[in-house]
DRENZA-200980 format. One record per residue (C-alpha): residue number from 0; x negated, y negated, z negated. Coordinates in steps of 0.001 Angstrom, whole numbers, plus 524288, in hexadecimal, padded with zeros to 5 digits. Layout:
N
i:px:py:pz
NUM:X:Y:Z
...
% end
This chain:
348
i:px:py:pz
0:7D4B0:7DA7B:68C71
1:7DE2E:7E076:695D4
2:7E12A:7D368:69C7D
3:7E1C4:7D205:6AB0D
4:7D735:7CAAD:6B210
5:7D884:7C59D:6C009
6:7CC80:7C264:6C84D
7:7CCF2:7BB24:6D4FD
8:7C17A:7BA12:6DE8C
9:7C084:7ADF5:6E83B
10:7B707:7AFCE:6F2F2
11:7AED8:7A4C8:6F7B5
12:7AE7C:7A128:70601
13:7A7F4:7AB28:70E53
14:7AA42:7B575:70468
15:7B576:7BEEF:70106
16:7B8A4:7C6D8:6F531
17:7B4DE:7D512:6F4E4
18:7B79B:7DB7A:6E73F
19:7B73D:7DA96:6D857
20:7AC69:7E26C:6D122
21:7A836:7E4C8:6C321
22:79BAB:7EB9D:6BEF4
23:79914:7EEBA:6CDA3
24:7A690:7F5E8:6CEE9
25:7B0C8:7F0D2:6D879
26:7BD81:7ED3B:6D11F
27:7C5B5:7E7EB:6DB43
28:7C7A5:7E118:6E867
29:7D373:7DA6E:6E4AF
30:7D332:7CBD5:6E371
31:7D7D0:7C753:6D90F
32:7D45F:7D244:6D107
33:7DC23:7D55C:6C4AD
34:7D764:7DE98:6B956
35:7D966:7E1C1:6AB06
36:7CEC1:7DD3A:6A28E
37:7C941:7E7E8:69928
38:7BB84:7E3EF:697BA
39:7B1C8:7D9A8:69B68
40:7AF69:7D9AE:6AA98
41:7A60A:7D2E9:6B3AD
42:7ADD4:7D2DF:6C0A9
43:7A741:7CF4B:6CD5F
44:7AE21:7C9C2:6D939
45:7A7D5:7CE8F:6E57A
46:7A785:7C6C4:6F252
47:7A1E6:7C8C0:6FFCC
48:79EC1:7BFCE:70B45
49:7AB38:7BEE6:71335
50:7AAEB:7C2F1:721FD
51:7B1D3:7B9A6:72BCC
52:7BD8C:7BF26:7321F
53:7C478:7BC95:73F20
54:7D186:7C03D:744CF
55:7D27B:7C7C9:7511D
56:7E095:7C66D:7575E
57:7E49F:7CEDA:762CB
58:7F0E3:7CCB3:76BB6
59:7F6F8:7D47F:77664
60:7F920:7CD3C:7838E
61:80474:7CE31:78668
62:80A9C:7D1C7:77967
63:8121C:7DD01:77F4E
64:8069E:7E240:78663
65:80130:7E95B:779F2
66:7FA69:7E79A:76CFA
67:7ECEA:7E58A:766BF
68:7E6D7:7EC53:75AD3
69:7DA95:7E7D5:753CC
70:7DDC6:7D9D6:750FB
71:7DB41:7D43E:742EC
72:7D152:7CD6F:73A39
73:7C2DC:7D159:73B47
74:7B5D0:7CD48:734B0
75:7ACC0:7C5B3:73CB6
76:7A4CA:7CED8:74505
77:7AE14:7DA25:7440E
78:7B315:7E1F4:74FA0
79:7C193:7E152:75399
80:7C725:7EC37:75C96
81:7D376:7E873:763CA
82:7DC05:7F254:76A88
83:7E59E:7EF14:774EF
84:7F259:7F7B9:7752D
85:7FA11:7F5EA:78251
86:80922:7F6F8:78248
87:810BF:7FFC3:78B08
88:810AA:7FA15:798AF
89:803AE:7F1DA:79634
90:7F580:7F39C:796B6
91:7EA65:7ED3A:78F99
92:7E200:7E452:79843
93:7D7E6:7DE19:78F6F
94:7D46A:7D4D6:7843B
95:7D386:7C63F:7850A
96:7D022:7BBE0:77B5C
97:7D173:7AD41:77E0C
98:7D46F:7B02C:78C29
99:7C7A5:7B7B7:78DD2
100:7C74E:7C68D:79154
101:7C17A:7CF9D:786E9
102:7C227:7DBAE:78FB5
103:7CB64:7E787:78FD6
104:7C4B0:7F0D4:786AB
105:7CF1F:7F62C:77DD9
106:7CD7A:7F7B6:771C2
107:7C501:7EADE:7718F
108:7BB01:7E7F7:766A8
109:7B555:7DACA:763D5
110:7AD2B:7D412:75913
111:7B4F1:7CA6E:7506A
112:7AD55:7BD58:75076
113:7B8B3:7B43A:75044
114:7C817:7B410:7501A
115:7CC1C:7BAE5:75CCC
116:7D928:7BB75:76413
117:7D82A:7C6A9:76E03
118:7E276:7C994:77810
119:7E5AB:7D7BF:77DA5
120:7EA89:7D5D0:78B39
121:7F4A0:7DEEB:79056
122:7FBB9:7DFB7:79E8B
123:8076B:7E650:7A337
124:805FC:7F37D:7AA5C
125:80EF3:7FC0E:7B185
126:80F3B:80A71:7B4CD
127:810D0:80E4B:7C2BE
128:81429:81D07:7C3BE
129:814EB:82510:7D08A
130:818B2:8327B:7D37A
131:81B34:83A09:7E06E
132:82935:83E10:7E4C7
133:8297A:84A24:7E673
134:81EA0:84D8E:7DD64
135:81793:85679:7E796
136:8195F:84CA1:7F260
137:80D1B:84514:7EEBA
138:805F4:83D2F:7E4D0
139:804B7:82E60:7E0D4
140:7F8BC:826C6:7DD7C
141:7F819:818F8:7D745
142:801A2:8197D:7CB76
143:7FD79:81439:7BE1D
144:7FD66:80867:7B600
145:7FCAF:7FA7C:7BBCD
146:7FCCC:7ECAE:7B700
147:80886:7E451:7B9D5
148:806EE:7DEF4:7C7E8
149:7FCEF:7E8CD:7CC3B
150:7FD62:7F072:7D894
151:7FFEC:7FECC:7D82A
152:7FDD7:8073D:7E412
153:80366:81555:7E56A
154:7FF02:81E64:7EEE3
155:8076D:82AC8:7F334
156:80080:83729:7F830
157:80962:841BA:7FE57
158:80674:84FAD:7FC2D
159:8062C:858ED:807BF
160:8132C:85A17:80D95
161:817F1:84D90:80897
162:817AE:83F5F:80C91
163:819AB:832A4:8053F
164:826BF:82B98:806FB
165:8275B:81FBE:7FE04
166:825DA:81A8B:7F083
167:8311B:81848:7E74A
168:8348D:813E8:7D988
169:84184:813F6:7D20B
170:8470F:81B40:7DDAF
171:84483:80F79:7E76A
172:83B13:81091:7F22C
173:82EA8:80763:7F082
174:826D1:809A6:7FCCC
175:8220D:8130B:806C5
176:81412:80DAB:80688
177:80954:81669:801F0
178:8016B:81233:7FABD
179:80B2A:8093A:7F3F3
180:806ED:7FCE9:7EC9C
181:80FE7:7F409:7E416
182:80EB7:7EA6B:7D993
183:810AC:7F01E:7CB75
184:81B7A:7E8AA:7C37C
185:821B1:7F3F6:7BC40
186:82068:8023E:7B842
187:823C7:80AA2:7C45B
188:82638:818F2:7C7D7
189:82319:81A5E:7D56B
190:8257C:8260D:7DDCC
191:81E62:82A70:7E9CA
192:82904:8314F:7F266
193:823E1:83C4F:7FB3C
194:82B95:84513:804F8
195:82888:85204:80ADC
196:82342:851F4:818E5
197:82C70:85A2B:821F6
198:825F7:86572:82892
199:81F1F:860B1:834F5
200:82590:86179:84250
201:81C36:86134:84D27
202:81FB0:855D5:85600
203:81D25:8575A:864D5
204:82022:84BEA:86E13
205:81DEF:8490C:87CA9
206:8202D:83C71:88386
207:81CBB:835BE:89125
208:81762:82880:89383
209:813CE:820EB:89EEE
210:80A79:81607:89F27
211:80242:80CFC:8A72B
212:7F390:80F63:8A72D
213:7F25F:813BC:89953
214:7FA26:81884:88CFF
215:7F770:8174E:87ED1
216:7FC42:82204:875A5
217:7F7F2:82751:8693F
218:7EC73:81EDE:86827
219:7E72E:82208:875B9
220:7E855:81BE9:8833B
221:7EB4F:824A9:88E6C
222:7E7C3:82081:89CAF
223:7EBE4:82D42:8A454
224:7F806:8349D:8A568
225:7F950:8416C:89E7D
226:7FEBA:848E6:89225
227:7F8FB:844E9:885C1
228:7FB71:84B62:87848
229:7FA10:84551:86AC8
230:7FA2C:84D25:85DA1
231:80076:8444B:8535B
232:80694:84512:84598
233:81500:842CE:843C4
234:819A1:83AC6:83863
235:81B69:8475B:8304E
236:80D15:84ADE:832CA
237:80FC5:85537:83C74
238:80803:8587B:84904
239:80DB3:85280:854AD
240:80AE9:852E6:8638D
241:80E66:8482A:86CDB
242:80C42:849AF:87B6E
243:80AE5:83DB1:88484
244:80E03:83FB5:89304
245:8074C:833B1:898AD
246:8084E:82DB8:8A5CB
247:7FE31:8227B:8A8EB
248:801E5:81A4E:8B44A
249:7F761:812AE:8BA04
250:7F9E2:8041A:8BCB2
251:7EDC1:802A8:8C54A
252:7F206:7FBE6:8D1E1
253:800A6:7FBC8:8CD8E
254:80136:7ECE2:8CE3D
255:7F8AD:7EBD7:8DA8D
256:80008:7E2EC:8E453
257:7FB20:7E9B5:8F058
258:808BE:7E980:8F5C7
259:81593:7E3A8:8F1BB
260:81CDB:7EA36:8FC88
261:827EB:7EF55:8F389
262:8342D:7E716:8F3AF
263:83C23:7E653:8E6E8
264:848C5:7E102:8E522
265:84E0D:7DB5B:8DC84
266:8419E:7D667:8D5DF
267:84260:7D27B:8C9F4
268:84CA6:7DD49:8C76C
269:855EE:7E084:8BBF4
270:8554F:7EEEF:8BEA0
271:85838:7F318:8CCCF
272:84CE0:7F2B0:8D602
273:84CC3:7F58B:8E49C
274:83F5A:7F91F:8EACC
275:83E31:7F7C7:8F9C1
276:834F0:80350:8FE0F
277:82A54:7FE4C:906EA
278:82460:806DA:91185
279:8184A:80628:91A07
280:81750:8040A:928C2
281:81733:8128B:92A6F
282:82404:813E4:92263
283:81E28:81966:91663
284:81BE3:813BD:90887
285:80DBB:813BB:9052B
286:80A21:81C67:8F95F
287:80EA6:8297D:8F438
288:815DE:8227D:8E8D5
289:81F7E:81C9D:8F2FE
290:828E4:82779:8F0DD
291:82DB7:82082:8E452
292:82E39:8122C:8DEE3
293:8277A:8101E:8D255
294:82977:805F0:8C7F7
295:81F44:8026C:8BDE9
296:81EC4:7F94A:8B26A
297:81495:7EE99:8B29B
298:80D1D:7F6D7:8A9C4
299:80C35:801C4:8B385
300:8168F:80B74:8ADBB
301:81EAC:81214:8B7D1
302:82D8E:8102C:8B40A
303:834B6:8131A:8C167
304:832A0:81D61:8CBFD
305:83C92:81CDF:8D69A
306:83BA6:8262F:8E224
307:83CEF:81FE0:8EFE0
308:847D0:8272E:8F76C
309:842DE:82EDB:902FA
310:834C1:82B90:9006F
311:829F9:83583:8FF13
312:81A79:8336E:8FD19
313:81641:82C1D:908CD
314:8237D:82A95:90F3C
315:82C6D:81EFE:91121
316:83913:81F72:9093C
317:84632:8200D:90FD4
318:84C06:81409:907F4
319:8475F:80697:90772
320:84A06:8034E:8F943
321:84905:809BB:8EC0E
322:8513F:806A5:8E06D
323:849C6:80522:8D312
324:850F5:8041B:8C5C3
325:849B2:7FBA2:8BB73
326:8552D:7F9FA:8B328
327:84F13:8020C:8A8F5
328:842B4:7FB1D:8A891
329:83F0A:7EF4F:8A034
330:83D4F:7E1B6:8A5F5
331:82F74:7DF71:8ABE8
332:826E9:7E069:8B85A
333:82720:7EDC4:8BF39
334:81E20:7F3E4:8CA45
335:825AC:7F9DC:8D516
336:81D16:8035C:8DD1D
337:81F8D:80B94:8E9AD
338:812FB:811F0:8EEC9
339:809C7:8068F:8EFE6
340:81405:7FC1A:8F0E5
341:815EE:7F4EF:8E45F
342:81EAE:7EA0B:8DFAF
343:82261:7E33D:8D2AA
344:83073:7E146:8CD20
345:83538:7DA36:8C130
346:83F37:7E0F5:8B906
347:8486C:7D6A3:8B1F9
% end
C-alpha cells in the first residue's frame, strides 16, 4: 500500500497509444504513467489505429524574395494551406513543385497525399513614380510597379496654357520624347517638366516668288500669277497670316530656236556678257520686248532685265551692244532674249 506503480504502453505497428482508463474513467494520457497504489485496480491502455503522416515543406525562391507560412506535418488526406509573403521590393509570382507550376493563387490549399516540397517564386519589382512640374502644368500617366527589365511608358498631358518640355530624374534631363519609354532597372522618381505658353502674338508675313510654269506652296500647286493668302498656326499656336505674291513665267516657246540672231560674247562667260543687238531690214527690232534684254535660267526663271539704251517698243536702239552682268548668278545654262531673238550662254 502507498507504493508507486509505473505502467508503460507499447503500440503495435499501425496503432498509437491514446490514454489510460479505469472503470471507464480516463486516468491519464501520459506514457509511461506512474501512480500511488491504494487499492486493487484494473487499468486499461487504450490504443487507436495510427494515421499516416506526410511532411509539407515550403521554400521562398529567391530566399530574399519573401517567406512562406503553412509548412509542417499533416495526416494523410488532410488539407495544407500555404501563404506566400513578399519582401519589400518583391512580388509573388506563383507556386512550383518539381519544376511544375501549381498556379498563382495565394493562399494556396492542397490535399496532402505524400511528402511535398513546394516553392514560392518571387520576382524583383521596382516603383516608377511620376509627377508634373509645376503641378498645375499638366498630368502624367504610366507610373506604377514594374518587374525588373520591363518597359515603362510615361505620357505627359499639358493643361491649357502650358506645353510639355522634357522628362528629368535626379535633376538630369532624360528625354524630350512624349510618350517616353524606357527599361526599368531601378526605382525612379521621374518629373514631367512643363512651361507656360507665352501670350500669342499674331504673325503676319508677306513674300514674293517667281517661278516657271508652276509653284508649290503650303501643299498646293499654283499655275497663275497672283496674290495668295494662307492662315497658319505659329509654333506658339497663334493664328498667323502669310501672303504670297506670285509671278508665274511661262516657258512655252522660250527654248524655241526660231532665230539665233543674237550675238553673245564671250560665250562661255565668267560673268560679263556683251549682247550685240540685231535689227530687221527696216531698222527695227521685232517684238515689243525689244526695249530690254532678258536673261532666264534653264527652268524659265527671269533673273536679269537690262534696258537697251535709246530703244522703245518697235524702234531700233541707238547702240549696237548691251552689257549684261552675270557674275551674281550660279554656273549653268542661261537663255538670253531680245524680242523674238534668242540665244544660249554658259555661265562658268
